[in-house]
N, C-alpha and C positions, 0 to 999 in steps of 0.2 A: 506455398510461399513463393516459388519461382515465378508462377503465373502472375501473382500479385505484382511482383517487381517489374515484369515485362509490361504489364498493363500500365503501371505507374510511369515507366520511362516513355512509353508511347504517348500517354496523355500529356506528360510534361513537354515532350518534343512538339506536340501539336500546339500547345499554348505558346511556347517560345516562338514558333514559326508565325503564328497569328500576331504576336506582339511585334515581331520584326516587320511584318507587312504594314501594320498600322503606323509604325514609325516612318517607314518609307513613304507612305501615302500622305503623311502630314508634314512634308518638307515645307519649311517656311513658317510653320506654326510654332509658337513658344511651347517648350516642353515643361511638364509638371515635374516637380521633385519626386523622385521615386520613393515609395514607402521603404523599400529595401534595395540598397544599391547593388549588392552582389550576394552570391550564394554563401551561406554560412554553414559550417559543419562543427558540431559539438560532439566530442568524445567524453563520455562520463563513465566512471567506474567507482563502485563502492564495495567495501569489504566489511561484513558485519559478523560478529561473533558474540554469542551469549551463553549463559549458563544460569541455572536456578534449581529449586528443590520442589516445585509444585507443578509437575507435568499434568496437563489436562488429559492427555492420552492415557495416563495411568491413574486417573480419577482424583487428581489434586495432590499426588505425591510422586516422587521420582525425578530424575535428572531432566533438565530442560536444555541440554546442550544443542546448539544449532550454529551452523556456519553458512553464510550466504554471500555469494559473489554476483554482482549485477553489472555487467557491461551494457552500455546503451550508446546508440548513435542517433543524433538528431540532425537532419539536413533541412535547412530552410532556404527556399529558392524563390526569387522574384519571377513571376510569370510575365508581368508588365509593370507599368508605373504604379498600378493600384492593387494588384493581386499577389498574394504570397501563398505558396504551398509548403507544408511542413510534413516531413516523414520522420517518424520516431520508431526505431526498432530496438528492442531490448530483450535480454535474456537474464533470468534470475535463476541461478543454479545453487541449490542448497543441499546440505547433508545435516541430518537431524537424528540424534539418539532418541529423542522423544517420539517423533513419528515412526521411527523404526520399531518402537514397542507396540505398534498396532499388531504386529506378530513377533513377540519376543521368544517364541518357542522354536526358532531355528538354532537356539543355543541349547546345550545340554543342561545349563543352569540358568534358566530364565529369571531375570530380576529387574525391577523398575530402576535399579541404580547401575545397570550395566547396559552398554550400547548394543543394539541389535544390528546384525549385518543384513537384514532382510531387504527386499526390493523397496519397501516404503521408507527406508532410512535415507534415501536421496531422491531428488526430483529436480525438474527445471521448468520454469515458466517462460514461455516465449510470447512476446507481445508486439503488435504493430498498430501504430496510430497514424492516420492520414488526416491532416488538418488544412483548411483553406480559409483565407481571410480576404476581405475586400474593403478598401478605404475609399471614401468619397473624395471628390476633387478638392474640397477644402480641408480634407483630413480630419474633419470633426465627427464623422460617423464611420464606424467600423462594424462590419458583419463578419461572423465567423461560423464555421461548421466543421465537424469532425466525425470520423467513423473509426472504430477500433475493434480489435480482436485479440484474444489471448487464449492460450491453451497450456495445460499441464496434464499429468497422468489421470487425475480424478476430477478435473474441473475445466470447463471452457467457458468463455464469455465473449459476447459481442456487444458493442455499445455504439451509440450515436448521440449527437447533440449539436447545439448551436448557441450563439449569443449575439448580443447587440450592445455596442458601446457608443456613448454620445459625449463629446467634449464640449464644454460651455465655458463662458466667461474667459475668453482668450486662452482656452485650454488649461485654466486653473481648476476647473471642476470637471469631474468624470463620473458619469452614471453608467452602470452596466447591469445587464440581466442575462442570465444563461439558463439553459435547461439541458438535462442529460438523462439518458435511459441506458441501463445495462441489463442485458438478458443473459443470465448465467444458467448453467446446468451442471449438476453433480453427477459423477459416476460413483455412487456411495461405496465406500470401503468400511467394513465393520471389524471390531475386535475379533481376532483369530478364533478365540474360544467360543464366542457366540455364533460366528459364521459356521464353524465346524459342527457345533452341536445342532444347529438348525438343518445342516445338510445331512449329517450322519448319525445324530444322537451320540451315545457314549461308545459307539462301536466303529468309529472312523475318525479320520483326521488326526489331530494331536492326541486324541484320547486312546489311540492304539499304541502310543509311544511313551506317555507320561502317566504317573500315578498321582491321583488327586488326593490331597489331604484336606481335612475340614475340622472346624471347631465343633461341629454338630453332626457326627457320622450317622445318627439315626434319622436325620431329615435331609439327606443328600439330594439337592435339587439345584444344580448350577444354572438352570435355564428354566424360566417360567414362561411358557408359550402364551399365557393370557396377558402377560405384561410386555414381553419383548416383541416388537413388531418391526419389520423392515419398513423403510420409508417408501410410500407410494408416490409422493410428490418429490420430484428431483430438480425442480426449477427454483431459481432465486432471482427475482426481478427487483431492480432498484431504480427509483425515480427521484430526481432532485431538481430544485429550482433555486438559483443563487441570485442574490441582489447585492450590489456594491455601490458605494459612494466614496470618491476620493476628492480631497480638497487641499489646495495649496493656500494656506492662510497668510503666510509671510514668506519672505525670501529664505527664512530659516526653519519654518515649521510647515510640515505636511502631515495630514492624517487621512486615514481611510476606515470606512465601516463596512461590515459585511454581515449577511444573514443567509443561511441555507435552510431549506426545508426538504427533508429527505423521507421517503417512504420505501420500505422493503417488504416484499411478500414472497412466500414460498418456504423452502427448506432453509431455515436460518440457524439451525443447530449443526454441529459437526458430527457426522455419523460415527467416527472412530474414537470419540472421546468417552471414556468409561465413567460410570457412576457406581458408587458403593453405598448401600443403604445401611442405616444403623439398626434396623429391625430385621435384618436377614443374616443368616450364618455366613461365615467366611470360608471360601474354598480357595485352595492354593495348588499351583504346580511349582514345586521348589519354593522360591521366594516370591513368585509372582501371583498376586491375587486375581482370581477370575472375576470378571465383571458381573454385576447384578443387572445392569442395564446400560444403555448409552445415553448421552446427553439429549434432553428433550426441551425445546423452547418453543414459544408461540410462533405461528407462521406469518406474523406481521410485526413490524417495528417502525415507529415514528421517531425521527431524530430532529433536533432543532439546535444547531450551534449559532451563536451570535458573538461577534468580536470586533476588534478594532486594531489598527496599527497607528503608531504616532512616532514620527521621525523629527529629530531636532538637530539642525546643523550647527554645532557648538562654535566651530570656526573652520577654517579651510583644512585643518588637519584631523579633526575629530567630529564624528557624527554619532548621535545616540538613536538607536532603533529599538523601539519597544513593541510588544505584541501582547494582546489579551484576548482570551476566548472563554465564553461560558457555553456549556453543552448540557442538554437535557434530552432524555428519551423516555418513552412510556414503559420501558422495562425497569424503571426505577433508578437508572444511572444518571448522575449529574456530576459535572466536573468543572474545574477551573484550571486554565493554562495561562502562564505568564512567562515572557521571555524578554531578554535584553541582549543586544549586540552592540559593541562599541568599535566600529571601524576606525582605525588610526592610520592615517596616511603617512608612511615613513619617508617616501620619496614620491616623485611624480608617477612612478611605475609600480611601487610596492605598497600594499596595504596589509596591515596586521589587524586581526579582529578577534578578541576574546568574546565568549558568549555564554549565557546561562539560561536554562529553562527549568521552570518549576511546574509540577502538575499534581493535583490532588483529585481523588475520585471517591464517590460513595457507591457501594455495592448495588448490583442489580437485586431485585427482590426474588430472583430465581437462583441466586448463588448460595452455596453452602460448602464448606471445606469437606475433605475426605471423611466419609462415613457420618456425615451430619444430616444428610437427606433421609427421608423415610419414603417407603415404597407407595404410600397412599397419595403423595403429591402428584400433581398433574404435570408440572414443569420443574426441571432441575438441571443445574450445571455445577461443576467444580472447576471451571476454568477461571484462574486467578486474574485474567484480563477483565473479568466482570466482578471482581472483588473490590473492597475498599483498600486503597493503597495511596501512597505518596511516592513520587519519583522526582529525582534531581538529575539534570544533564548539564555537564560542564564541557566546554570545548574551546578550541582555538583554531584559527585559520590564517592563511596567508594568500594573497592574491597579487598576481602580476598582470598589469594592463599596459598594452602598447597601442594607442589609438592610431599610430602610423604603420602598424604591422610591419616593422623593419625586419624581424626574423621571419624566415620563409621556409617552407617545405613544399618542394615542387611549385605548383602555381598558387599555393595558399599561404597567406601570411598569418602569423600567430597573433591573435588579438588579446586573448585572456587565458591565464592559467590559474586555477584555484585548487588549493589543497586544504582539507579540513580534518580534524580529529575530534571526536566526541566520546565522552564516557557517560553511560547511562546507568543509574542505580535506583532500584525500587526497594522499598522497605519490607517486601515479602521475600527477599532473598534473590531476586533476579538482577543480574548485572550484565552489561553489554558494552562492547567497544565498537565504534564505527569510524572507518577511515574512508573518505570520499575524495575523488580527484576528477577535475574537469579541465578540458582545454578546448578553446574555440578557435577555429580557423576561418579566414575570410578569403574568398576567391579574389585574385588580382589580375 
């Protein structure tokens, strides 16, 4: 990471020096208006907390308690009149009772309803995105490109992509196209009871310390080597193409339309999510049921979301912002998302905005609840993110904006402060609360 920042600073200094030389050599020539006048720095922070009763790690039952804190810094720097460099660095640190139950046997009384203190109970994702954009002299054409990387304990990703934007009709019409590629790789982690049985049989690992109880003691077989197999493919690659059209219809109405085409290939299931079959006996250590297998899903997935935004400026104090998206994929999932936000300008600097989001989804053809799959199926999951459900999200926010950046910290003026709270509720028992905070500084 340190090497990346050193390289970044070196490249940035080189661009700045080059831009300065160009300005000095063009004395007497009229200057273009810069795309970005000064460096901007955004500090963002979110706090997310959820709980539920359908843990995928425990095969569709058990606590889903999770806490996540995500600090992020985004620095946007003008390199010259036309070019802008963006650096986005973020960390997502979480603790999860659900993922802790990958190995619930670090407790003397393992249970899907009790938080585990194992290594998998917490982790952090670190990400870095470098972006570059170039605007034409008339500011009607914009090219952009980015490269990204992220890493956590069992997963790492690299990505790259670019886009093209064209402004028409006195900048009232905007057309955009972009493409992105993400090349990810798992370091698969499996449920502890399956991993230990594969490594040691019934004479090692957790089986040296715990007694197994079963509904069918005459056919004790907690592991079927013909059925359970470790994943040989550890890659997950994602490819996307995005198209967008934005149009200003009147002084009060603006709308945009978008469509994404996405293709995923590789290991698309989660290796540590358990499956329990209805046609197999049940085996327990204390209250925790030993897995029959892990989640298995096809190695390809095609996704197609299509949507639109429609904004109406009711008057100088109130704006209506709406959003709709339809989603379909070849796993059988289709969904509808609709949201509305009502920014209310209280003063020249303060804006209050209530918001609401509605979501409904039909289940994947590979989903079934706890102990509803049978062992003869080829693909199966008990992850309720792929189930049929309806969710509602309610929220409020307040924003402070000072276009003159009169408040300052060192050499930076405060341009914007934003604080939001949202409550998310799903009809399968999952509830969450999200608090987000953002502050933007502009170099002076």
